[in-house]
N, C-alpha and C positions, 0 to 999 in steps of 0.2 A: 419571748424575745423582745428586748426595746428597742424601738426606732424612732428616729429624729428626721425629720424631713424639713428643710429649708426652703424657702419660696422667697420671692419677692425681689430678687434682684435685676438688673439690667444694666443698661446705659443711661447715662444720665448728665446733663452738662454741669459746669461748676457752678455751684449756687445752690443746687437743686436738691429736690428731696426724695428718699425711698423709705418705704418701710418694709422691712424684712419679717417673716414669720418663721417659726419652726414649731410643728406640729407633732406632739408626743404620743406614744402608745407603748403598750407593754409594762406600763412601770405605776407606780403610785405619785402623780405628777405633784401633786400639793405637797408632797414629801422631800422633795428635793431642791437643791437649789441650782440655778440656770445660768449658764453662761455664753456669753459672744466671743469668738475669737475671730481672727483675720490673719490670712496668709499671702502676702504680695508675692510676685515671682522674683526668685533668689534670695528670699527673705525667709526667717524665723516665722513661725506662727505666734502671733502677740495677742494679748488679753485685749478685749474690749469693755466688755461690761459685763456684770453678774448683777443677780437678783435673788434674794432670800425666797425659801418656800412659802411663806404668804405674802410675798410681796414687798413687804415693808421696809427692807433694806436695800439699797443698791449701791454700787460702787462702779466706777468710771476710770478708764485708763485717762492720763492727763491729756491727751491729744484730741479727746471727742469732748470732753466735759463742756457743758453749753450747747454742744451742737447733737448730740444723739441721746436718747433717752430708751432704756430698757422697761419694759413692763411686761405683765403675765396676764394671762385669764385662766384659772386654775379649773373653772368649771369645762372650758373648752381645751383645757390641757394645750394651750400654745403660750408660747415667747415670743414677744415682740422686740424689734429695735428700730425704731423712729430715727432716721438720720436726715439731718436738716443741714444747711451749708455746706453742701458736700466740696470737697476738694479732690485735685487730680492725687493727691497723695492718698487719698481712701480707696482708692483702686486697689482690690483685693477679691479672694474668695473669702466668703464670710460663713465662718462654721457656729453651730449652736452646740453646746455640750450641756451634759449634766452630771451633776456632783451628787452622789447617791449616799454618801457619808457623813459628809461634814453637818456641822450646825451652823456654820456661818458661810456666806458664798466667799469664794477664793478668786484670788486673780491668777494662781499658778496652774498650768497644763496640768500640771502631774494629778490634781484634785479630781480632774472630772474625767471618769469612766466611760462614758458613753457619749459619741459624736454623730453628727449628720454629715451628709456626703457635701455638703457646701453648696455655697451659690453664687457666681460671679457679681462682684459689682464694678462698674468702670465708668469713671468721672471723666469726661471729657473737657477740653477746653473751649 
């Protein structure tokens, strides 16, 4: 049974940093692409970042480029999202997701078959 468990969310002031973690189990972690998405109240879930199986290919939404970094540790079966220079607009529930099938990381929600329960990130002024 695949499980993805996010942690590291919380409340931070604008300009601050947080690092999210997503621990995976029940899958061959080094064989799957991983992604981070977020959903703010009243909005659609949107792509944030993705990383390939080996970690050599990454992609980002334009609104986080230069501020967020996705990485992974296959030995620990964990994917990370380092978030710097946080803005109030970054307030959302952040979800990690696993793409079990594709060769390259995708920015499309439909590409991801397994999802975590989410972790809340709140950026205050």
